C-alpha positions as a LaTeX table, in Angstrom:
\begin{tabular}{lrrr}
\hline
Residue & $x$ (\AA) & $y$ (\AA) & $z$ (\AA) \\
\hline
Met1 & 0.00 & 0.00 & 0.00 \\
Ala2 & 1.59 & 3.26 & $-1.16$ \\
Thr3 & 1.06 & 6.56 & 0.64 \\
Leu4 & 0.00 & 9.52 & $-1.49$ \\
Leu5 & 0.29 & 13.04 & $-0.14$ \\
Ile6 & $-2.51$ & 15.09 & $-1.68$ \\
Thr7 & $-2.37$ & 18.84 & $-1.10$ \\
Gly8 & $-5.44$ & 21.05 & $-1.21$ \\
Gly9 & $-7.62$ & 17.99 & $-0.83$ \\
Ala10 & $-10.74$ & 19.75 & 0.48 \\
Gly11 & $-11.28$ & 21.88 & $-2.63$ \\
Phe12 & $-13.27$ & 21.15 & $-5.77$ \\
Ile13 & $-10.97$ & 19.14 & $-8.06$ \\
Arg14 & $-8.99$ & 17.94 & $-5.07$ \\
Ala15 & $-11.91$ & 16.40 & $-3.14$ \\
Asn16 & $-13.06$ & 14.71 & $-6.32$ \\
Phe17 & $-9.54$ & 13.34 & $-6.81$ \\
Val18 & $-9.50$ & 11.99 & $-3.25$ \\
Arg19 & $-12.73$ & 10.12 & $-4.01$ \\
His20 & $-11.39$ & 8.87 & $-7.33$ \\
Ala21 & $-8.13$ & 7.64 & $-5.80$ \\
Leu22 & $-10.01$ & 5.79 & $-3.06$ \\
Asp23 & $-12.25$ & 4.11 & $-5.63$ \\
His24 & $-9.51$ & 3.23 & $-8.12$ \\
Ser25 & $-6.47$ & 2.37 & $-6.02$ \\
Ser26 & $-5.48$ & 0.65 & $-2.79$ \\
Asp27 & $-3.31$ & 3.59 & $-1.75$ \\
Arg28 & $-3.34$ & 5.31 & 1.60 \\
Leu29 & $-4.11$ & 9.03 & 1.27 \\
Val30 & $-2.73$ & 11.84 & 3.42 \\
Val31 & $-4.88$ & 14.87 & 2.60 \\
Val32 & $-3.55$ & 18.32 & 3.48 \\
Asp33 & $-5.69$ & 21.44 & 3.25 \\
Lys34 & $-5.64$ & 24.91 & 4.78 \\
Leu35 & $-9.47$ & 25.09 & 4.67 \\
Thr36 & $-9.75$ & 28.50 & 3.07 \\
Tyr37 & $-13.13$ & 29.81 & 1.86 \\
Ala38 & $-13.25$ & 27.32 & $-1.05$ \\
Gly39 & $-12.13$ & 24.28 & 0.92 \\
Ser40 & $-14.58$ & 22.46 & 3.17 \\
Leu41 & $-14.61$ & 19.22 & 5.10 \\
Leu42 & $-18.16$ & 18.82 & 3.76 \\
Asn43 & $-16.46$ & 17.89 & 0.46 \\
Leu44 & $-14.68$ & 15.00 & 2.21 \\
Glu45 & $-17.49$ & 13.50 & 4.27 \\
Arg46 & $-17.30$ & 10.08 & 2.61 \\
Pro47 & $-13.49$ & 9.90 & 2.28 \\
Leu48 & $-12.94$ & 10.83 & 5.92 \\
Lys49 & $-14.87$ & 7.72 & 6.96 \\
Asp50 & $-12.33$ & 5.53 & 5.15 \\
Pro51 & $-9.46$ & 4.25 & 7.34 \\
Arg52 & $-7.04$ & 4.80 & 4.44 \\
Val53 & $-7.48$ & 8.58 & 4.72 \\
Arg54 & $-5.72$ & 10.92 & 7.13 \\
Phe55 & $-6.58$ & 14.62 & 7.07 \\
Val56 & $-4.08$ & 17.30 & 8.13 \\
Arg57 & $-5.17$ & 20.92 & 8.37 \\
Ala58 & $-2.11$ & 22.88 & 7.28 \\
Asp59 & $-0.80$ & 25.56 & 4.95 \\
Ile60 & 1.58 & 24.07 & 2.38 \\
Gly61 & 3.74 & 27.14 & 2.86 \\
Asp62 & 4.31 & 26.28 & 6.53 \\
Arg63 & 7.69 & 24.56 & 6.25 \\
Glu64 & 7.78 & 23.30 & 9.83 \\
Val65 & 4.38 & 21.61 & 9.69 \\
Met66 & 4.91 & 20.17 & 6.22 \\
Ala67 & 8.36 & 18.86 & 7.17 \\
Arg68 & 6.70 & 17.00 & 10.03 \\
Val69 & 4.11 & 15.52 & 7.62 \\
Phe70 & 6.90 & 14.29 & 5.31 \\
Ala71 & 8.80 & 12.77 & 8.24 \\
Glu72 & 5.73 & 11.03 & 9.68 \\
Glu73 & 4.19 & 9.78 & 6.46 \\
Arg74 & 7.17 & 9.22 & 4.12 \\
Pro75 & 5.00 & 9.45 & 0.99 \\
Gln76 & 5.75 & 7.54 & $-2.20$ \\
Ala77 & 4.15 & 10.30 & $-4.29$ \\
Ile78 & 2.89 & 13.86 & $-3.98$ \\
Val79 & $-0.07$ & 15.20 & $-5.93$ \\
Asn80 & 0.12 & 18.97 & $-5.61$ \\
Leu81 & $-3.40$ & 20.28 & $-6.10$ \\
Ala82 & $-3.27$ & 23.08 & $-3.53$ \\
Ala83 & $-3.89$ & 26.44 & $-5.20$ \\
Glu84 & $-5.84$ & 29.64 & $-5.16$ \\
Thr85 & $-7.74$ & 29.42 & $-8.45$ \\
His86 & $-10.28$ & 32.20 & $-8.91$ \\
Val87 & $-9.13$ & 34.75 & $-11.50$ \\
Asp88 & $-11.36$ & 37.53 & $-10.20$ \\
Arg89 & $-10.01$ & 37.14 & $-6.67$ \\
Ser90 & $-6.46$ & 37.26 & $-8.04$ \\
Ile91 & $-7.26$ & 40.66 & $-9.55$ \\
Asp92 & $-8.42$ & 41.96 & $-6.18$ \\
Asn93 & $-5.63$ & 40.37 & $-4.10$ \\
Pro94 & $-2.66$ & 38.93 & $-6.03$ \\
Gln95 & $-0.53$ & 38.40 & $-2.92$ \\
Val96 & $-2.61$ & 35.47 & $-1.69$ \\
Phe97 & $-1.99$ & 33.73 & $-5.00$ \\
Ile98 & 1.74 & 34.38 & $-4.81$ \\
Asp99 & 1.88 & 33.03 & $-1.27$ \\
Thr100 & 0.03 & 29.77 & $-1.99$ \\
Asn101 & 0.73 & 29.02 & $-5.63$ \\
Ile102 & 4.38 & 30.07 & $-5.77$ \\
Val103 & 5.79 & 30.09 & $-2.24$ \\
Gly104 & 3.74 & 27.06 & $-1.16$ \\
Thr105 & 4.85 & 25.06 & $-4.18$ \\
Ser106 & 8.49 & 26.00 & $-3.57$ \\
Val107 & 8.26 & 24.73 & 0.02 \\
Leu108 & 6.79 & 21.43 & $-1.15$ \\
Leu109 & 9.45 & 21.02 & $-3.82$ \\
Asp110 & 12.29 & 21.63 & $-1.41$ \\
Leu111 & 10.88 & 19.24 & 1.18 \\
Ala112 & 10.29 & 16.64 & $-1.54$ \\
Arg113 & 13.88 & 17.03 & $-2.73$ \\
Arg114 & 15.19 & 16.38 & 0.77 \\
His115 & 12.76 & 13.50 & 1.26 \\
Val116 & 13.80 & 11.81 & $-1.99$ \\
Ala117 & 17.46 & 12.05 & $-0.99$ \\
Ser118 & 16.68 & 9.81 & 1.98 \\
Leu119 & 15.11 & 7.06 & $-0.13$ \\
Thr120 & 16.72 & 3.97 & $-1.57$ \\
Ala121 & 17.53 & 3.88 & $-5.29$ \\
Glu122 & 14.46 & 1.72 & $-5.93$ \\
Glu123 & 12.22 & 4.05 & $-3.92$ \\
Arg124 & 13.58 & 7.10 & $-5.75$ \\
Glu125 & 12.78 & 5.48 & $-9.07$ \\
Arg126 & 9.14 & 4.99 & $-8.05$ \\
Phe127 & 8.67 & 8.40 & $-6.42$ \\
Arg128 & 6.72 & 11.11 & $-8.26$ \\
Phe129 & 5.92 & 14.76 & $-7.63$ \\
Leu130 & 2.83 & 15.43 & $-9.75$ \\
His131 & 2.01 & 19.11 & $-10.11$ \\
Val132 & $-1.50$ & 19.93 & $-11.34$ \\
Ser133 & $-1.74$ & 23.17 & $-13.30$ \\
Thr134 & $-3.98$ & 25.00 & $-15.76$ \\
Asp135 & $-4.23$ & 25.92 & $-19.44$ \\
Glu136 & $-4.35$ & 29.59 & $-18.40$ \\
Val137 & $-0.55$ & 29.65 & $-18.18$ \\
Tyr138 & $-0.47$ & 29.67 & $-21.99$ \\
Gly139 & $-2.35$ & 32.96 & $-22.34$ \\
Thr140 & $-5.06$ & 33.50 & $-24.91$ \\
Leu141 & $-5.82$ & 32.13 & $-28.38$ \\
Gly142 & $-7.29$ & 33.65 & $-31.50$ \\
Pro143 & $-10.14$ & 31.96 & $-33.37$ \\
Asp144 & $-7.96$ & 29.00 & $-34.43$ \\
Gly145 & $-5.42$ & 26.63 & $-32.92$ \\
Ser146 & $-5.01$ & 25.06 & $-29.49$ \\
Phe147 & $-2.49$ & 24.84 & $-26.67$ \\
Ser148 & 0.05 & 22.03 & $-26.88$ \\
Glu149 & 2.71 & 21.07 & $-24.36$ \\
Glu150 & 5.16 & 23.13 & $-26.44$ \\
Thr151 & 3.12 & 26.35 & $-26.41$ \\
Pro152 & 5.15 & 29.20 & $-24.86$ \\
Tyr153 & 3.85 & 30.53 & $-21.57$ \\
Ala154 & 2.12 & 33.93 & $-21.71$ \\
Pro155 & $-0.03$ & 34.29 & $-18.54$ \\
Asn156 & $-2.35$ & 37.30 & $-18.50$ \\
Ser157 & $-3.88$ & 37.32 & $-15.01$ \\
Pro158 & $-2.21$ & 37.28 & $-11.59$ \\
Tyr159 & $-3.69$ & 33.81 & $-11.10$ \\
Ala160 & $-2.24$ & 32.52 & $-14.37$ \\
Ala161 & 1.12 & 34.13 & $-13.62$ \\
Ser162 & 1.28 & 32.48 & $-10.20$ \\
Lys163 & 0.53 & 29.07 & $-11.72$ \\
Ala164 & 3.05 & 29.62 & $-14.51$ \\
Ser165 & 5.68 & 30.49 & $-11.90$ \\
Ala166 & 4.91 & 27.28 & $-10.01$ \\
Asp167 & 5.16 & 25.26 & $-13.23$ \\
His168 & 8.61 & 26.73 & $-13.90$ \\
Leu169 & 9.75 & 25.90 & $-10.37$ \\
Val170 & 8.61 & 22.30 & $-10.80$ \\
Arg171 & 10.50 & 22.00 & $-14.08$ \\
Ala172 & 13.60 & 23.58 & $-12.54$ \\
Tyr173 & 13.62 & 21.16 & $-9.60$ \\
Gly174 & 13.40 & 18.28 & $-12.04$ \\
His175 & 16.22 & 19.63 & $-14.19$ \\
Thr176 & 18.56 & 20.85 & $-11.43$ \\
Tyr177 & 18.01 & 18.32 & $-8.65$ \\
Gly178 & 16.73 & 15.33 & $-10.57$ \\
Leu179 & 13.43 & 15.39 & $-8.65$ \\
Pro180 & 11.03 & 12.98 & $-10.42$ \\
Val181 & 8.42 & 15.55 & $-11.47$ \\
Val182 & 5.45 & 15.45 & $-13.83$ \\
Thr183 & 3.10 & 18.34 & $-14.66$ \\
Thr184 & $-0.46$ & 18.35 & $-15.99$ \\
Asn185 & $-2.25$ & 21.36 & $-17.46$ \\
Cys186 & $-6.02$ & 21.06 & $-17.64$ \\
Ser187 & $-8.87$ & 22.94 & $-19.26$ \\
Asn188 & $-11.90$ & 24.32 & $-17.37$ \\
Asn189 & $-13.36$ & 21.78 & $-14.96$ \\
Tyr190 & $-17.00$ & 21.41 & $-13.99$ \\
Gly191 & $-18.94$ & 18.97 & $-11.85$ \\
Pro192 & $-19.96$ & 18.35 & $-8.22$ \\
Phe193 & $-18.52$ & 20.20 & $-5.22$ \\
Gln194 & $-17.40$ & 23.28 & $-7.17$ \\
Phe195 & $-17.54$ & 26.43 & $-5.06$ \\
Pro196 & $-20.35$ & 28.68 & $-6.38$ \\
Glu197 & $-18.08$ & 31.53 & $-7.49$ \\
Lys198 & $-17.36$ & 29.71 & $-10.79$ \\
Leu199 & $-19.47$ & 30.07 & $-13.91$ \\
Ile200 & $-21.54$ & 26.87 & $-13.97$ \\
Pro201 & $-22.56$ & 26.55 & $-10.30$ \\
Leu202 & $-23.07$ & 30.31 & $-10.02$ \\
Met203 & $-25.43$ & 30.40 & $-13.00$ \\
Ile204 & $-27.37$ & 27.42 & $-11.66$ \\
Leu205 & $-27.85$ & 28.90 & $-8.21$ \\
Asn206 & $-28.58$ & 32.43 & $-9.39$ \\
Ala207 & $-31.18$ & 31.13 & $-11.83$ \\
Leu208 & $-32.86$ & 29.07 & $-9.11$ \\
Asp209 & $-33.03$ & 32.16 & $-6.89$ \\
Gly210 & $-34.27$ & 34.44 & $-9.67$ \\
Arg211 & $-31.09$ & 36.54 & $-9.51$ \\
Pro212 & $-29.36$ & 38.06 & $-12.57$ \\
Leu213 & $-27.13$ & 35.81 & $-14.66$ \\
Pro214 & $-24.16$ & 38.13 & $-15.31$ \\
Ile215 & $-22.33$ & 37.55 & $-18.58$ \\
Tyr216 & $-19.00$ & 39.30 & $-19.05$ \\
Gly217 & $-18.62$ & 41.45 & $-22.17$ \\
Asp218 & $-20.38$ & 40.00 & $-25.20$ \\
Gly219 & $-20.43$ & 36.45 & $-23.82$ \\
Gly220 & $-18.22$ & 35.24 & $-26.65$ \\
Asn221 & $-15.24$ & 34.12 & $-24.57$ \\
Val222 & $-14.51$ & 30.45 & $-25.28$ \\
Arg223 & $-13.39$ & 27.75 & $-22.87$ \\
Asp224 & $-12.69$ & 24.03 & $-23.29$ \\
Trp225 & $-14.77$ & 22.16 & $-20.68$ \\
Leu226 & $-13.69$ & 18.98 & $-18.90$ \\
His227 & $-15.75$ & 17.02 & $-16.38$ \\
Val228 & $-13.89$ & 16.79 & $-13.09$ \\
Glu229 & $-14.20$ & 12.99 & $-12.98$ \\
Asp230 & $-12.49$ & 12.71 & $-16.35$ \\
His231 & $-9.78$ & 15.06 & $-15.13$ \\
Cys232 & $-9.23$ & 13.00 & $-11.99$ \\
Ala233 & $-8.91$ & 9.84 & $-14.07$ \\
Gly234 & $-6.27$ & 11.62 & $-16.15$ \\
Ile235 & $-4.33$ & 12.76 & $-13.07$ \\
Leu236 & $-4.22$ & 9.26 & $-11.62$ \\
Leu237 & $-3.16$ & 7.81 & $-14.96$ \\
Val238 & $-0.33$ & 10.33 & $-15.32$ \\
Leu239 & 0.76 & 9.57 & $-11.75$ \\
Arg240 & 0.94 & 5.87 & $-12.56$ \\
Lys241 & 2.26 & 5.87 & $-16.11$ \\
Gly242 & 3.44 & 9.37 & $-17.03$ \\
Arg243 & 7.10 & 9.81 & $-17.91$ \\
Arg244 & 9.17 & 11.72 & $-15.38$ \\
Gly245 & 10.11 & 15.21 & $-16.45$ \\
Glu246 & 7.19 & 15.40 & $-18.89$ \\
Lys247 & 4.04 & 17.50 & $-18.97$ \\
Tyr248 & 0.62 & 16.42 & $-20.22$ \\
Asn249 & $-2.28$ & 18.60 & $-21.33$ \\
Ile250 & $-5.68$ & 17.25 & $-20.23$ \\
Gly251 & $-8.59$ & 18.75 & $-22.17$ \\
Gly252 & $-12.18$ & 17.83 & $-22.75$ \\
Gly253 & $-12.40$ & 18.86 & $-26.41$ \\
Asn254 & $-15.59$ & 20.77 & $-25.60$ \\
Glu255 & $-15.18$ & 24.38 & $-26.69$ \\
Arg256 & $-18.16$ & 26.52 & $-25.78$ \\
Thr257 & $-18.78$ & 30.25 & $-25.48$ \\
Asn258 & $-19.85$ & 31.52 & $-22.08$ \\
Ile259 & $-23.24$ & 32.56 & $-23.39$ \\
Glu260 & $-23.79$ & 29.08 & $-24.81$ \\
Ile261 & $-23.02$ & 27.59 & $-21.39$ \\
Val262 & $-25.51$ & 29.91 & $-19.71$ \\
Asp263 & $-28.19$ & 29.12 & $-22.30$ \\
Arg264 & $-27.73$ & 25.37 & $-21.84$ \\
Ile265 & $-27.98$ & 25.70 & $-18.08$ \\
Cys266 & $-31.17$ & 27.75 & $-18.46$ \\
Asp267 & $-32.67$ & 25.18 & $-20.82$ \\
Ala268 & $-31.87$ & 22.34 & $-18.40$ \\
Leu269 & $-33.43$ & 24.27 & $-15.52$ \\
Asp270 & $-36.51$ & 25.09 & $-17.62$ \\
Glu271 & $-36.99$ & 21.35 & $-17.94$ \\
Met272 & $-36.03$ & 20.26 & $-14.41$ \\
Arg273 & $-37.35$ & 23.25 & $-12.43$ \\
Pro274 & $-39.75$ & 25.20 & $-14.67$ \\
Ala275 & $-40.60$ & 28.77 & $-13.69$ \\
Ser276 & $-43.24$ & 31.21 & $-14.94$ \\
Glu277 & $-40.86$ & 32.26 & $-17.74$ \\
Ser278 & $-37.66$ & 30.89 & $-19.19$ \\
His279 & $-34.57$ & 31.27 & $-17.02$ \\
Arg280 & $-32.92$ & 32.86 & $-20.06$ \\
Ala281 & $-34.79$ & 36.06 & $-19.19$ \\
Leu282 & $-32.37$ & 36.49 & $-16.27$ \\
Lys283 & $-29.32$ & 36.91 & $-18.53$ \\
Thr284 & $-27.58$ & 40.23 & $-17.89$ \\
Phe285 & $-24.55$ & 41.54 & $-19.81$ \\
Val286 & $-22.03$ & 43.30 & $-17.55$ \\
Thr287 & $-18.70$ & 45.06 & $-17.90$ \\
Asp288 & $-16.00$ & 42.61 & $-18.94$ \\
Arg289 & $-13.32$ & 41.34 & $-16.60$ \\
Pro290 & $-10.02$ & 43.27 & $-16.80$ \\
Gly291 & $-7.66$ & 41.46 & $-19.17$ \\
His292 & $-10.20$ & 38.73 & $-19.94$ \\
Asp293 & $-8.62$ & 36.03 & $-22.16$ \\
Arg294 & $-10.71$ & 35.46 & $-25.25$ \\
Arg295 & $-10.26$ & 31.77 & $-25.95$ \\
Tyr296 & $-8.65$ & 28.63 & $-24.53$ \\
Ala297 & $-8.44$ & 25.25 & $-26.24$ \\
Ile298 & $-6.37$ & 22.21 & $-25.27$ \\
Asp299 & $-4.62$ & 19.80 & $-27.62$ \\
Gly300 & $-4.76$ & 16.52 & $-25.69$ \\
Thr301 & $-3.02$ & 14.41 & $-28.32$ \\
Lys302 & $-0.04$ & 13.53 & $-26.13$ \\
Ile303 & $-1.93$ & 12.03 & $-23.19$ \\
Arg304 & $-4.26$ & 10.18 & $-25.55$ \\
Arg305 & $-1.41$ & 8.77 & $-27.62$ \\
Glu306 & 1.02 & 7.91 & $-24.82$ \\
Leu307 & $-1.30$ & 6.88 & $-22.01$ \\
Gly308 & $-4.59$ & 6.05 & $-23.72$ \\
Trp309 & $-6.63$ & 8.59 & $-21.76$ \\
Ala310 & $-9.89$ & 9.93 & $-23.15$ \\
Pro311 & $-12.85$ & 11.65 & $-21.45$ \\
Ala312 & $-15.68$ & 9.26 & $-20.63$ \\
Arg313 & $-18.50$ & 11.85 & $-20.51$ \\
Ser314 & $-20.04$ & 13.87 & $-23.28$ \\
Phe315 & $-20.43$ & 17.52 & $-22.41$ \\
Asp316 & $-24.21$ & 17.43 & $-22.72$ \\
Asp317 & $-24.52$ & 14.49 & $-20.33$ \\
Gly318 & $-21.97$ & 15.93 & $-17.92$ \\
Leu319 & $-23.66$ & 19.32 & $-17.79$ \\
Arg320 & $-27.08$ & 17.82 & $-17.14$ \\
Glu321 & $-25.61$ & 15.65 & $-14.36$ \\
Thr322 & $-24.02$ & 18.74 & $-12.85$ \\
Val323 & $-27.24$ & 20.78 & $-12.93$ \\
Arg324 & $-29.05$ & 17.89 & $-11.27$ \\
Trp325 & $-26.34$ & 17.59 & $-8.60$ \\
Tyr326 & $-26.70$ & 21.24 & $-7.58$ \\
Leu327 & $-30.47$ & 20.92 & $-7.53$ \\
Asp328 & $-30.15$ & 17.95 & $-5.19$ \\
His329 & $-27.50$ & 19.53 & $-2.93$ \\
Arg330 & $-28.85$ & 22.95 & $-2.01$ \\
Gln331 & $-28.00$ & 22.32 & 1.63 \\
Trp332 & $-24.33$ & 21.85 & 0.70 \\
Cys333 & $-24.45$ & 25.02 & $-1.41$ \\
Asp334 & $-25.88$ & 27.06 & 1.43 \\
Ala335 & $-23.41$ & 25.66 & 3.96 \\
Val336 & $-20.22$ & 26.31 & 1.97 \\
Gln337 & $-21.27$ & 29.87 & 1.12 \\
Ala338 & $-22.55$ & 30.87 & 4.56 \\
Gly339 & $-20.67$ & 33.88 & 5.89 \\
Arg340 & $-18.09$ & 33.58 & 3.12 \\
Tyr341 & $-19.65$ & 34.58 & $-0.16$ \\
Asp342 & $-22.98$ & 35.99 & $-1.32$ \\
Arg343 & $-22.30$ & 35.63 & $-5.05$ \\
Glu344 & $-21.21$ & 39.26 & $-5.26$ \\
Arg345 & $-19.03$ & 40.35 & $-8.14$ \\
Leu346 & $-15.27$ & 40.30 & $-7.61$ \\
Gly347 & $-12.30$ & 41.23 & $-9.76$ \\
Leu348 & $-12.95$ & 44.87 & $-10.58$ \\
Ala349 & $-9.84$ & 46.11 & $-8.75$ \\
Asn350 & $-11.91$ & 46.96 & $-5.65$ \\
Gln351 & $-14.57$ & 48.91 & $-7.54$ \\
Gln352 & $-18.04$ & 48.43 & $-6.13$ \\
Ser353 & $-20.66$ & 46.70 & $-8.27$ \\
Pro354 & $-24.19$ & 45.53 & $-7.38$ \\
Ile355 & $-24.08$ & 42.84 & $-10.05$ \\
Thr356 & $-23.16$ & 39.32 & $-8.99$ \\
Asn357 & $-20.03$ & 37.61 & $-10.16$ \\
Gln358 & $-19.23$ & 34.97 & $-12.76$ \\
Gln359 & $-15.97$ & 33.23 & $-13.54$ \\
Cys360 & $-14.97$ & 31.13 & $-16.47$ \\
\hline
\end{tabular}
């Protein structure tokens, strides 16, 4: 039984990965999370009942605490999922993103380097530091083309810049110290347990409450959507079979404009929770986000060719499942938002706005 150290495990993708790893491996999981606004133990209710899971509340940037975790647990692999991820929040307060995404990753890398030095040659060969990143590090695309693993980095938001910096640190530790690193860069995730500041859950909940559905700019910004379960399957596959020193793009191949996403959510809600008029009537166009990237698209050829990964869900099925999940889990939605977030708009450099927020 191997021990995996999973950072940020109480967040959206991270809690789903904890579930996936429990269901698809025999590994023991040490889950570390700081429990910021977007991380909740409610996301780990089932995993925490499993004797293979240990939870540690800690900041990955706290060297003393994390050194103790390494010494006590002696992990065979690290899956670094801990991150601040909301672009709008990074516009309002970049420092938090620098502290977690850059400084926190550097602490983990240095502790991992020292840990690996204490292992036998066979243990070092098996060890992996898997760093989970985003397609936003590549910048923005025009109407054609997609991001490959060779695309130069050109981050445009403080969030993207912090993740790009972390990616470079991971690569440098692999090159300089021989740390067995692998990096994944994913497209936009959606699915259960996503904090309601992000586009899909926010639109679902606002529509249910009869609140405006704010659409940035002209609504034509394009993202490639990936169901979180498919992403988690890709992460675990890369951890098991990915080549050390490599990076793998994980994309869903589902490019959609923001306005198309909102319309599909409204149509699903019209069917599942009909109101006196279509939920589309709630759509409201608002001032665009500062520096809003126009289009992302992932070329997932490498992971498909080398590792045989492919998404299992169609976007239409995945979106309907997601709408249904939020309808069935209003208590969870209320609990994770309580006292933390009222779906107000963020990311206008501290300007006040009465319109609620959306993030893609």
